[in-house]
Predicted model as a PDB file, atoms N, CA, C, CB and O in Angstrom, pLDDT in the B-factor column:
MODEL        1                                                                  
ATOM      1  N   MET A   1       0.843  -1.182   0.000  1.00 70.00           N  
ATOM      2  CA  MET A   1       0.000   0.000   0.000  1.00 70.00           C  
ATOM      3  C   MET A   1       0.887   1.244   0.000  1.00 70.00           C  
ATOM      4  CB  MET A   1      -0.958  -0.001   1.222  1.00 70.00           C  
ATOM      5  O   MET A   1       1.859   1.322   0.751  1.00 70.00           O  
ATOM      6  N   LEU A   2       0.552   2.193  -0.829  1.00 71.00           N  
ATOM      7  CA  LEU A   2       1.323   3.431  -0.935  1.00 71.00           C  
ATOM      8  C   LEU A   2       0.933   4.403   0.161  1.00 71.00           C  
ATOM      9  CB  LEU A   2       1.121   4.075  -2.305  1.00 71.00           C  
ATOM     10  O   LEU A   2      -0.234   4.491   0.544  1.00 71.00           O  
ATOM     11  N   ALA A   3       1.909   5.127   0.657  1.00 72.00           N  
ATOM     12  CA  ALA A   3       1.643   6.176   1.639  1.00 72.00           C  
ATOM     13  C   ALA A   3       1.043   7.371   0.911  1.00 72.00           C  
ATOM     14  CB  ALA A   3       2.943   6.583   2.409  1.00 72.00           C  
ATOM     15  O   ALA A   3       1.411   7.643  -0.231  1.00 72.00           O  
ATOM     16  N   PRO A   4       0.128   8.087   1.553  1.00 72.00           N  
ATOM     17  CA  PRO A   4      -0.459   9.264   0.890  1.00 72.00           C  
ATOM     18  C   PRO A   4       0.606  10.317   0.614  1.00 72.00           C  
ATOM     19  CB  PRO A   4      -1.585   9.869   1.752  1.00 72.00           C  
ATOM     20  O   PRO A   4       1.534  10.509   1.400  1.00 72.00           O  
ATOM     21  N   ALA A   5       0.453  10.988  -0.509  1.00 67.00           N  
ATOM     22  CA  ALA A   5       1.402  12.036  -0.901  1.00 67.00           C  
ATOM     23  C   ALA A   5       1.258  13.230   0.035  1.00 67.00           C  
ATOM     24  CB  ALA A   5       1.174  12.471  -2.379  1.00 67.00           C  
ATOM     25  O   ALA A   5       0.142  13.596   0.404  1.00 67.00           O  
ATOM     26  N   PRO A   6       2.379  13.839   0.423  1.00 78.00           N  
ATOM     27  CA  PRO A   6       2.289  15.018   1.288  1.00 78.00           C  
ATOM     28  C   PRO A   6       1.736  16.205   0.503  1.00 78.00           C  
ATOM     29  CB  PRO A   6       3.675  15.365   1.885  1.00 78.00           C  
ATOM     30  O   PRO A   6       2.259  16.552  -0.556  1.00 78.00           O  
ATOM     31  N   GLY A   7       0.702  16.813   1.013  1.00 83.00           N  
ATOM     32  CA  GLY A   7       0.112  17.975   0.358  1.00 83.00           C  
ATOM     33  C   GLY A   7      -0.721  17.591  -0.859  1.00 83.00           C  
ATOM     34  O   GLY A   7      -0.833  16.414  -1.199  1.00 83.00           O  
ATOM     35  N   PRO A   8      -1.299  18.584  -1.505  1.00 87.00           N  
ATOM     36  CA  PRO A   8      -2.149  18.311  -2.675  1.00 87.00           C  
ATOM     37  C   PRO A   8      -1.316  17.864  -3.881  1.00 87.00           C  
ATOM     38  CB  PRO A   8      -2.969  19.564  -3.041  1.00 87.00           C  
ATOM     39  O   PRO A   8      -0.169  18.280  -4.042  1.00 87.00           O  
ATOM     40  N   LEU A   9      -1.898  17.030  -4.707  1.00 89.00           N  
ATOM     41  CA  LEU A   9      -1.231  16.576  -5.925  1.00 89.00           C  
ATOM     42  C   LEU A   9      -1.258  17.667  -6.975  1.00 89.00           C  
ATOM     43  CB  LEU A   9      -1.891  15.301  -6.467  1.00 89.00           C  
ATOM     44  O   LEU A   9      -2.212  18.442  -7.056  1.00 89.00           O  
ATOM     45  N   LYS A  10      -0.211  17.725  -7.774  1.00 91.00           N  
ATOM     46  CA  LYS A  10      -0.185  18.639  -8.914  1.00 91.00           C  
ATOM     47  C   LYS A  10      -1.004  18.027 -10.038  1.00 91.00           C  
ATOM     48  CB  LYS A  10       1.278  18.928  -9.380  1.00 91.00           C  
ATOM     49  O   LYS A  10      -1.153  16.808 -10.127  1.00 91.00           O  
ATOM     50  N   THR A  11      -1.529  18.891 -10.891  1.00 95.00           N  
ATOM     51  CA  THR A  11      -2.209  18.377 -12.074  1.00 95.00           C  
ATOM     52  C   THR A  11      -1.167  17.777 -13.001  1.00 95.00           C  
ATOM     53  CB  THR A  11      -3.023  19.496 -12.795  1.00 95.00           C  
ATOM     54  O   THR A  11       0.018  18.092 -12.887  1.00 95.00           O  
ATOM     55  N   LEU A  12      -1.590  16.922 -13.913  1.00 95.00           N  
ATOM     56  CA  LEU A  12      -0.670  16.326 -14.866  1.00 95.00           C  
ATOM     57  C   LEU A  12      -0.021  17.414 -15.728  1.00 95.00           C  
ATOM     58  CB  LEU A  12      -1.401  15.297 -15.751  1.00 95.00           C  
ATOM     59  O   LEU A  12       1.157  17.317 -16.071  1.00 95.00           O  
ATOM     60  N   LYS A  13      -0.784  18.437 -16.071  1.00 96.00           N  
ATOM     61  CA  LYS A  13      -0.266  19.554 -16.860  1.00 96.00           C  
ATOM     62  C   LYS A  13       0.842  20.285 -16.100  1.00 96.00           C  
ATOM     63  CB  LYS A  13      -1.402  20.534 -17.220  1.00 96.00           C  
ATOM     64  O   LYS A  13       1.883  20.605 -16.673  1.00 96.00           O  
ATOM     65  N   ASP A  14       0.618  20.550 -14.807  1.00 96.00           N  
ATOM     66  CA  ASP A  14       1.638  21.218 -13.997  1.00 96.00           C  
ATOM     67  C   ASP A  14       2.869  20.335 -13.829  1.00 96.00           C  
ATOM     68  CB  ASP A  14       1.070  21.594 -12.625  1.00 96.00           C  
ATOM     69  O   ASP A  14       3.997  20.827 -13.853  1.00 96.00           O  
ATOM     70  N   GLN A  15       2.653  19.032 -13.659  1.00 96.00           N  
ATOM     71  CA  GLN A  15       3.766  18.103 -13.510  1.00 96.00           C  
ATOM     72  C   GLN A  15       4.606  18.043 -14.791  1.00 96.00           C  
ATOM     73  CB  GLN A  15       3.246  16.705 -13.149  1.00 96.00           C  
ATOM     74  O   GLN A  15       5.835  18.033 -14.738  1.00 96.00           O  
ATOM     75  N   GLU A  16       3.918  18.004 -15.947  1.00 97.00           N  
ATOM     76  CA  GLU A  16       4.618  17.980 -17.231  1.00 97.00           C  
ATOM     77  C   GLU A  16       5.427  19.267 -17.419  1.00 97.00           C  
ATOM     78  CB  GLU A  16       3.612  17.798 -18.395  1.00 97.00           C  
ATOM     79  O   GLU A  16       6.569  19.230 -17.877  1.00 97.00           O  
ATOM     80  N   ARG A  17       4.827  20.395 -17.062  1.00 97.00           N  
ATOM     81  CA  ARG A  17       5.503  21.687 -17.194  1.00 97.00           C  
ATOM     82  C   ARG A  17       6.762  21.718 -16.332  1.00 97.00           C  
ATOM     83  CB  ARG A  17       4.554  22.841 -16.799  1.00 97.00           C  
ATOM     84  O   ARG A  17       7.827  22.125 -16.797  1.00 97.00           O  
ATOM     85  N   ASP A  18       6.642  21.291 -15.081  1.00 97.00           N  
ATOM     86  CA  ASP A  18       7.796  21.263 -14.181  1.00 97.00           C  
ATOM     87  C   ASP A  18       8.892  20.340 -14.703  1.00 97.00           C  
ATOM     88  CB  ASP A  18       7.366  20.821 -12.785  1.00 97.00           C  
ATOM     89  O   ASP A  18      10.076  20.658 -14.599  1.00 97.00           O  
ATOM     90  N   HIS A  19       8.499  19.201 -15.261  1.00 97.00           N  
ATOM     91  CA  HIS A  19       9.463  18.229 -15.770  1.00 97.00           C  
ATOM     92  C   HIS A  19      10.227  18.798 -16.976  1.00 97.00           C  
ATOM     93  CB  HIS A  19       8.746  16.918 -16.159  1.00 97.00           C  
ATOM     94  O   HIS A  19      11.444  18.644 -17.080  1.00 97.00           O  
ATOM     95  N   ILE A  20       9.502  19.450 -17.872  1.00 97.00           N  
ATOM     96  CA  ILE A  20      10.145  20.068 -19.040  1.00 97.00           C  
ATOM     97  C   ILE A  20      11.072  21.196 -18.598  1.00 97.00           C  
ATOM     98  CB  ILE A  20       9.083  20.605 -20.030  1.00 97.00           C  
ATOM     99  O   ILE A  20      12.186  21.322 -19.107  1.00 97.00           O  
ATOM    100  N   LEU A  21      10.617  22.010 -17.657  1.00 97.00           N  
ATOM    101  CA  LEU A  21      11.469  23.104 -17.160  1.00 97.00           C  
ATOM    102  C   LEU A  21      12.736  22.565 -16.502  1.00 97.00           C  
ATOM    103  CB  LEU A  21      10.691  23.976 -16.157  1.00 97.00           C  
ATOM    104  O   LEU A  21      13.809  23.147 -16.662  1.00 97.00           O  
ATOM    105  N   ALA A  22      12.627  21.471 -15.773  1.00 97.00           N  
ATOM    106  CA  ALA A  22      13.803  20.864 -15.136  1.00 97.00           C  
ATOM    107  C   ALA A  22      14.782  20.361 -16.194  1.00 97.00           C  
ATOM    108  CB  ALA A  22      13.380  19.704 -14.204  1.00 97.00           C  
ATOM    109  O   ALA A  22      15.994  20.522 -16.050  1.00 97.00           O  
ATOM    110  N   ALA A  23      14.255  19.749 -17.258  1.00 97.00           N  
ATOM    111  CA  ALA A  23      15.113  19.257 -18.336  1.00 97.00           C  
ATOM    112  C   ALA A  23      15.790  20.425 -19.049  1.00 97.00           C  
ATOM    113  CB  ALA A  23      14.295  18.416 -19.341  1.00 97.00           C  
ATOM    114  O   ALA A  23      16.975  20.349 -19.373  1.00 97.00           O  
ATOM    115  N   LEU A  24      15.055  21.492 -19.291  1.00 97.00           N  
ATOM    116  CA  LEU A  24      15.637  22.669 -19.936  1.00 97.00           C  
ATOM    117  C   LEU A  24      16.709  23.305 -19.049  1.00 97.00           C  
ATOM    118  CB  LEU A  24      14.542  23.697 -20.263  1.00 97.00           C  
ATOM    119  O   LEU A  24      17.745  23.750 -19.542  1.00 97.00           O  
ATOM    120  N   HIS A  25      16.459  23.345 -17.770  1.00 96.00           N  
ATOM    121  CA  HIS A  25      17.453  23.893 -16.838  1.00 96.00           C  
ATOM    122  C   HIS A  25      18.730  23.046 -16.869  1.00 96.00           C  
ATOM    123  CB  HIS A  25      16.877  23.952 -15.394  1.00 96.00           C  
ATOM    124  O   HIS A  25      19.842  23.575 -16.883  1.00 96.00           O  
ATOM    125  N   GLN A  26      18.550  21.734 -16.879  1.00 96.00           N  
ATOM    126  CA  GLN A  26      19.697  20.820 -16.877  1.00 96.00           C  
ATOM    127  C   GLN A  26      20.511  20.932 -18.157  1.00 96.00           C  
ATOM    128  CB  GLN A  26      19.226  19.385 -16.692  1.00 96.00           C  
ATOM    129  O   GLN A  26      21.722  20.710 -18.143  1.00 96.00           O  
ATOM    130  N   THR A  27      19.857  21.274 -19.268  1.00 96.00           N  
ATOM    131  CA  THR A  27      20.547  21.368 -20.555  1.00 96.00           C  
ATOM    132  C   THR A  27      20.900  22.808 -20.925  1.00 96.00           C  
ATOM    133  CB  THR A  27      19.686  20.760 -21.647  1.00 96.00           C  
ATOM    134  O   THR A  27      21.297  23.079 -22.058  1.00 96.00           O  
ATOM    135  N   GLY A  28      20.761  23.711 -19.993  1.00 95.00           N  
ATOM    136  CA  GLY A  28      21.101  25.107 -20.260  1.00 95.00           C  
ATOM    137  C   GLY A  28      20.156  25.762 -21.253  1.00 95.00           C  
ATOM    138  O   GLY A  28      20.539  26.718 -21.928  1.00 95.00           O  
ATOM    139  N   GLY A  29      18.933  25.270 -21.355  1.00 95.00           N  
ATOM    140  CA  GLY A  29      17.939  25.849 -22.249  1.00 95.00           C  
ATOM    141  C   GLY A  29      17.946  25.265 -23.651  1.00 95.00           C  
ATOM    142  O   GLY A  29      17.123  25.649 -24.482  1.00 95.00           O  
ATOM    143  N   ARG A  30      18.854  24.350 -23.925  1.00 96.00           N  
ATOM    144  CA  ARG A  30      18.935  23.739 -25.255  1.00 96.00           C  
ATOM    145  C   ARG A  30      17.786  22.747 -25.420  1.00 96.00           C  
ATOM    146  CB  ARG A  30      20.311  23.030 -25.466  1.00 96.00           C  
ATOM    147  O   ARG A  30      17.583  21.878 -24.573  1.00 96.00           O  
ATOM    148  N   VAL A  31      17.036  22.884 -26.517  1.00 96.00           N  
ATOM    149  CA  VAL A  31      15.891  22.010 -26.775  1.00 96.00           C  
ATOM    150  C   VAL A  31      16.301  20.789 -27.584  1.00 96.00           C  
ATOM    151  CB  VAL A  31      14.792  22.776 -27.507  1.00 96.00           C  
ATOM    152  O   VAL A  31      15.929  19.668 -27.237  1.00 96.00           O  
ATOM    153  N   SER A  32      17.058  20.987 -28.655  1.00 96.00           N  
ATOM    154  CA  SER A  32      17.395  19.870 -29.545  1.00 96.00           C  
ATOM    155  C   SER A  32      18.903  19.655 -29.601  1.00 96.00           C  
ATOM    156  CB  SER A  32      16.846  20.124 -30.961  1.00 96.00           C  
ATOM    157  O   SER A  32      19.681  20.404 -29.010  1.00 96.00           O  
ATOM    158  N   GLY A  33      19.286  18.622 -30.322  1.00 96.00           N  
ATOM    159  CA  GLY A  33      20.699  18.310 -30.473  1.00 96.00           C  
ATOM    160  C   GLY A  33      21.172  17.300 -29.447  1.00 96.00           C  
ATOM    161  O   GLY A  33      20.400  16.848 -28.601  1.00 96.00           O  
ATOM    162  N   PRO A  34      22.447  16.949 -29.530  1.00 95.00           N  
ATOM    163  CA  PRO A  34      22.982  15.896 -28.665  1.00 95.00           C  
ATOM    164  C   PRO A  34      22.986  16.255 -27.174  1.00 95.00           C  
ATOM    165  CB  PRO A  34      24.378  15.565 -29.094  1.00 95.00           C  
ATOM    166  O   PRO A  34      23.009  15.363 -26.326  1.00 95.00           O  
ATOM    167  N   GLN A  35      22.966  17.535 -26.853  1.00 95.00           N  
ATOM    168  CA  GLN A  35      22.939  17.972 -25.455  1.00 95.00           C  
ATOM    169  C   GLN A  35      21.599  18.600 -25.091  1.00 95.00           C  
ATOM    170  CB  GLN A  35      24.068  18.966 -25.190  1.00 95.00           C  
ATOM    171  O   GLN A  35      21.512  19.338 -24.109  1.00 95.00           O  
ATOM    172  N   GLY A  36      20.545  18.317 -25.875  1.00 97.00           N  
ATOM    173  CA  GLY A  36      19.267  18.979 -25.691  1.00 97.00           C  
ATOM    174  C   GLY A  36      18.296  18.263 -24.779  1.00 97.00           C  
ATOM    175  O   GLY A  36      18.454  17.082 -24.469  1.00 97.00           O  
ATOM    176  N   ALA A  37      17.288  19.006 -24.358  1.00 97.00           N  
ATOM    177  CA  ALA A  37      16.264  18.481 -23.458  1.00 97.00           C  
ATOM    178  C   ALA A  37      15.424  17.393 -24.121  1.00 97.00           C  
ATOM    179  CB  ALA A  37      15.362  19.607 -22.980  1.00 97.00           C  
ATOM    180  O   ALA A  37      14.978  16.464 -23.448  1.00 97.00           O  
ATOM    181  N   ALA A  38      15.203  17.493 -25.433  1.00 98.00           N  
ATOM    182  CA  ALA A  38      14.403  16.481 -26.125  1.00 98.00           C  
ATOM    183  C   ALA A  38      15.046  15.101 -26.005  1.00 98.00           C  
ATOM    184  CB  ALA A  38      14.228  16.856 -27.605  1.00 98.00           C  
ATOM    185  O   ALA A  38      14.357  14.108 -25.772  1.00 98.00           O  
ATOM    186  N   LEU A  39      16.352  15.045 -26.163  1.00 97.00           N  
ATOM    187  CA  LEU A  39      17.067  13.780 -26.026  1.00 97.00           C  
ATOM    188  C   LEU A  39      16.979  13.275 -24.582  1.00 97.00           C  
ATOM    189  CB  LEU A  39      18.544  13.944 -26.455  1.00 97.00           C  
ATOM    190  O   LEU A  39      16.770  12.085 -24.345  1.00 97.00           O  
ATOM    191  N   LEU A  40      17.140  14.176 -23.637  1.00 97.00           N  
ATOM    192  CA  LEU A  40      17.054  13.827 -22.222  1.00 97.00           C  
ATOM    193  C   LEU A  40      15.663  13.276 -21.873  1.00 97.00           C  
ATOM    194  CB  LEU A  40      17.373  15.055 -21.352  1.00 97.00           C  
ATOM    195  O   LEU A  40      15.538  12.339 -21.085  1.00 97.00           O  
ATOM    196  N   LEU A  41      14.621  13.872 -22.472  1.00 98.00           N  
ATOM    197  CA  LEU A  41      13.245  13.451 -22.206  1.00 98.00           C  
ATOM    198  C   LEU A  41      12.787  12.306 -23.107  1.00 98.00           C  
ATOM    199  CB  LEU A  41      12.312  14.624 -22.375  1.00 98.00           C  
ATOM    200  O   LEU A  41      11.689  11.776 -22.941  1.00 98.00           O  
ATOM    201  N   ASP A  42      13.645  11.928 -24.068  1.00 97.00           N  
ATOM    202  CA  ASP A  42      13.358  10.850 -25.011  1.00 97.00           C  
ATOM    203  C   ASP A  42      12.114  11.133 -25.852  1.00 97.00           C  
ATOM    204  CB  ASP A  42      13.184   9.542 -24.263  1.00 97.00           C  
ATOM    205  O   ASP A  42      11.268  10.262 -26.050  1.00 97.00           O  
ATOM    206  N   ILE A  43      12.022  12.385 -26.347  1.00 98.00           N  
ATOM    207  CA  ILE A  43      10.952  12.753 -27.276  1.00 98.00           C  
ATOM    208  C   ILE A  43      11.552  13.546 -28.430  1.00 98.00           C  
ATOM    209  CB  ILE A  43       9.837  13.577 -26.556  1.00 98.00           C  
ATOM    210  O   ILE A  43      12.661  14.070 -28.324  1.00 98.00           O  
ATOM    211  N   ASN A  44      10.820  13.629 -29.521  1.00 98.00           N  
ATOM    212  CA  ASN A  44      11.236  14.398 -30.685  1.00 98.00           C  
ATOM    213  C   ASN A  44      11.305  15.880 -30.321  1.00 98.00           C  
ATOM    214  CB  ASN A  44      10.267  14.170 -31.871  1.00 98.00           C  
ATOM    215  O   ASN A  44      10.472  16.373 -29.561  1.00 98.00           O  
ATOM    216  N   ALA A  45      12.286  16.582 -30.855  1.00 97.00           N  
ATOM    217  CA  ALA A  45      12.460  18.002 -30.549  1.00 97.00           C  
ATOM    218  C   ALA A  45      11.238  18.824 -30.961  1.00 97.00           C  
ATOM    219  CB  ALA A  45      13.706  18.540 -31.247  1.00 97.00           C  
ATOM    220  O   ALA A  45      10.849  19.748 -30.246  1.00 97.00           O  
ATOM    221  N   LYS A  46      10.635  18.501 -32.095  1.00 97.00           N  
ATOM    222  CA  LYS A  46       9.437  19.237 -32.539  1.00 97.00           C  
ATOM    223  C   LYS A  46       8.267  18.984 -31.595  1.00 97.00           C  
ATOM    224  CB  LYS A  46       9.050  18.830 -33.979  1.00 97.00           C  
ATOM    225  O   LYS A  46       7.463  19.882 -31.347  1.00 97.00           O  
ATOM    226  N   THR A  47       8.169  17.767 -31.070  1.00 98.00           N  
ATOM    227  CA  THR A  47       7.125  17.444 -30.090  1.00 98.00           C  
ATOM    228  C   THR A  47       7.349  18.257 -28.823  1.00 98.00           C  
ATOM    229  CB  THR A  47       7.113  15.923 -29.766  1.00 98.00           C  
ATOM    230  O   THR A  47       6.404  18.807 -28.258  1.00 98.00           O  
ATOM    231  N   LEU A  48       8.599  18.331 -28.378  1.00 97.00           N  
ATOM    232  CA  LEU A  48       8.911  19.118 -27.189  1.00 97.00           C  
ATOM    233  C   LEU A  48       8.569  20.588 -27.415  1.00 97.00           C  
ATOM    234  CB  LEU A  48      10.394  18.965 -26.815  1.00 97.00           C  
ATOM    235  O   LEU A  48       7.985  21.229 -26.541  1.00 97.00           O  
ATOM    236  N   GLU A  49       8.926  21.123 -28.572  1.00 97.00           N  
ATOM    237  CA  GLU A  49       8.603  22.519 -28.866  1.00 97.00           C  
ATOM    238  C   GLU A  49       7.095  22.752 -28.852  1.00 97.00           C  
ATOM    239  CB  GLU A  49       9.183  22.927 -30.223  1.00 97.00           C  
ATOM    240  O   GLU A  49       6.636  23.783 -28.362  1.00 97.00           O  
ATOM    241  N   ALA A  50       6.321  21.810 -29.381  1.00 97.00           N  
ATOM    242  CA  ALA A  50       4.861  21.936 -29.391  1.00 97.00           C  
ATOM    243  C   ALA A  50       4.302  21.907 -27.970  1.00 97.00           C  
ATOM    244  CB  ALA A  50       4.229  20.811 -30.230  1.00 97.00           C  
ATOM    245  O   ALA A  50       3.400  22.675 -27.634  1.00 97.00           O  
ATOM    246  N   ARG A  51       4.840  21.025 -27.147  1.00 97.00           N  
ATOM    247  CA  ARG A  51       4.377  20.953 -25.750  1.00 97.00           C  
ATOM    248  C   ARG A  51       4.755  22.201 -24.982  1.00 97.00           C  
ATOM    249  CB  ARG A  51       4.959  19.721 -25.051  1.00 97.00           C  
ATOM    250  O   ARG A  51       3.982  22.690 -24.158  1.00 97.00           O  
ATOM    251  N   MET A  52       5.944  22.719 -25.249  1.00 97.00           N  
ATOM    252  CA  MET A  52       6.366  23.956 -24.606  1.00 97.00           C  
ATOM    253  C   MET A  52       5.423  25.096 -24.967  1.00 97.00           C  
ATOM    254  CB  MET A  52       7.803  24.307 -25.005  1.00 97.00           C  
ATOM    255  O   MET A  52       5.038  25.888 -24.108  1.00 97.00           O  
ATOM    256  N   LYS A  53       5.057  25.174 -26.232  1.00 96.00           N  
ATOM    257  CA  LYS A  53       4.134  26.218 -26.683  1.00 96.00           C  
ATOM    258  C   LYS A  53       2.780  26.056 -25.992  1.00 96.00           C  
ATOM    259  CB  LYS A  53       3.964  26.172 -28.225  1.00 96.00           C  
ATOM    260  O   LYS A  53       2.197  27.031 -25.518  1.00 96.00           O  
ATOM    261  N   LYS A  54       2.286  24.824 -25.938  1.00 96.00           N  
ATOM    262  CA  LYS A  54       1.002  24.533 -25.309  1.00 96.00           C  
ATOM    263  C   LYS A  54       1.007  24.912 -23.832  1.00 96.00           C  
ATOM    264  CB  LYS A  54       0.658  23.056 -25.467  1.00 96.00           C  
ATOM    265  O   LYS A  54      -0.002  25.379 -23.303  1.00 96.00           O  
ATOM    266  N   LEU A  55       2.145  24.710 -23.166  1.00 96.00           N  
ATOM    267  CA  LEU A  55       2.251  24.973 -21.736  1.00 96.00           C  
ATOM    268  C   LEU A  55       2.723  26.390 -21.420  1.00 96.00           C  
ATOM    269  CB  LEU A  55       3.188  23.982 -21.110  1.00 96.00           C  
ATOM    270  O   LEU A  55       2.843  26.760 -20.253  1.00 96.00           O  
ATOM    271  N   GLY A  56       2.991  27.180 -22.458  1.00 95.00           N  
ATOM    272  CA  GLY A  56       3.410  28.562 -22.253  1.00 95.00           C  
ATOM    273  C   GLY A  56       4.854  28.700 -21.802  1.00 95.00           C  
ATOM    274  O   GLY A  56       5.211  29.669 -21.133  1.00 95.00           O  
ATOM    275  N   ILE A  57       5.684  27.731 -22.167  1.00 96.00           N  
ATOM    276  CA  ILE A  57       7.107  27.778 -21.814  1.00 96.00           C  
ATOM    277  C   ILE A  57       7.855  28.429 -22.964  1.00 96.00           C  
ATOM    278  CB  ILE A  57       7.677  26.345 -21.510  1.00 96.00           C  
ATOM    279  O   ILE A  57       7.804  27.957 -24.100  1.00 96.00           O  
ATOM    280  N   ARG A  58       8.547  29.515 -22.657  1.00 90.00           N  
ATOM    281  CA  ARG A  58       9.324  30.219 -23.680  1.00 90.00           C  
ATOM    282  C   ARG A  58      10.786  29.892 -23.497  1.00 90.00           C  
ATOM    283  CB  ARG A  58       9.095  31.750 -23.612  1.00 90.00           C  
ATOM    284  O   ARG A  58      11.268  29.726 -22.376  1.00 90.00           O  
ATOM    285  N   ARG A  59      11.483  29.801 -24.603  1.00 78.00           N  
ATOM    286  CA  ARG A  59      12.930  29.532 -24.555  1.00 78.00           C  
ATOM    287  C   ARG A  59      13.649  30.776 -24.063  1.00 78.00           C  
ATOM    288  CB  ARG A  59      13.476  29.103 -25.956  1.00 78.00           C  
ATOM    289  O   ARG A  59      13.380  31.887 -24.519  1.00 78.00           O  
ATOM    290  N   ALA A  60      14.558  30.575 -23.133  1.00 66.00           N  
ATOM    291  CA  ALA A  60      15.370  31.682 -22.629  1.00 66.00           C  
ATOM    292  C   ALA A  60      16.615  31.787 -23.495  1.00 66.00           C  
ATOM    293  CB  ALA A  60      15.747  31.478 -21.122  1.00 66.00           C  
ATOM    294  O   ALA A  60      17.313  30.795 -23.704  1.00 66.00           O  
ATOM    295  N   HIS A  61      16.890  32.944 -23.983  1.00 53.00           N  
ATOM    296  CA  HIS A  61      18.092  33.171 -24.792  1.00 53.00           C  
ATOM    297  C   HIS A  61      19.163  33.738 -23.883  1.00 53.00           C  
ATOM    298  CB  HIS A  61      17.808  34.136 -25.998  1.00 53.00           C  
ATOM    299  O   HIS A  61      19.052  34.865 -23.401  1.00 53.00           O  
ATOM    300  N   THR A  62      20.201  32.949 -23.653  1.00 50.00           N  
ATOM    301  CA  THR A  62      21.281  33.384 -22.784  1.00 50.00           C  
ATOM    302  C   THR A  62      22.556  33.527 -23.589  1.00 50.00           C  
ATOM    303  CB  THR A  62      21.481  32.400 -21.621  1.00 50.00           C  
ATOM    304  O   THR A  62      22.769  32.817 -24.571  1.00 50.00           O  
ATOM    305  N   VAL A  63      23.387  34.436 -23.172  1.00 44.00           N  
ATOM    306  CA  VAL A  63      24.681  34.654 -23.806  1.00 44.00           C  
ATOM    307  C   VAL A  63      25.749  34.197 -22.820  1.00 44.00           C  
ATOM    308  CB  VAL A  63      24.882  36.164 -24.220  1.00 44.00           C  
ATOM    309  O   VAL A  63      25.760  34.628 -21.667  1.00 44.00           O  
ATOM    310  N   GLU A  64      26.634  33.334 -23.267  1.00 46.00           N  
ATOM    311  CA  GLU A  64      27.694  32.841 -22.374  1.00 46.00           C  
ATOM    312  C   GLU A  64      29.029  33.403 -22.780  1.00 46.00           C  
ATOM    313  CB  GLU A  64      27.749  31.311 -22.377  1.00 46.00           C  
ATOM    314  O   GLU A  64      30.043  33.104 -22.149  1.00 46.00           O  
TER     315      GLU A  64                                                      
ENDMDL                                                                          
END                                                                             
């Protein structure tokens, strides 16, 4: 039997958004390519871009 989750559960949409943001943070904002979030999440880069648009996630443009 599973223990109850502490606090209220997030919606699936909020959970997906947080997961994508975490992947983008880990990859420095890169969506595609060998070091991109799409590869980390095991989804097509165009699919990730579509989900980001749907969830209102904008790409951060950083200069290093």
